[in-house]
Structure formats: structure tokens, C-alpha cells
C-alpha positions, 0 to 999 in steps of 0.5 A: 232854201225855203226851210232856212228862210222859214227858220230865219223868220221864226228867229225874228219871232223869238228873241230868246231863241235868237240870243241863245243861238247867237251866244252858242255861235259866239262860244263855238267860234271862240273854241275853234279859235282856242283849239287852233292856237293851242294845237298850231305851232306858231312859235317864232322864238329861236331854238336857243331860247328854249334850250336855256330852260 
């Protein structure tokens, strides 16, 4: 826990590092959402719609 708090304090001293970590975190969350939606079978259309094409 102490190491984590020291890491947080160092982030306050380095705004560029804080921005880089926020950007990487946001990118990672977007990639996780993208991969989930691409791999999940979330189709709610009835089967006959697909058989027409």
C-alpha cells in the first residue's frame, strides 16, 4: 500500500507522466470495449433477416 501511495505522489509531481498514463488507460478501456463488442453475439435481429441476404 505504501508503494502505491508513493507512486500516486510521484504522479502529482509529473504532469506529463500523469497525462500519458491517463491516455494509455483510456486507450486500454476502449480496446477492451471494442474487443467485447466484436466477440459478443449481441444480435437481436430475427433469423429470417439473415437468410434473405
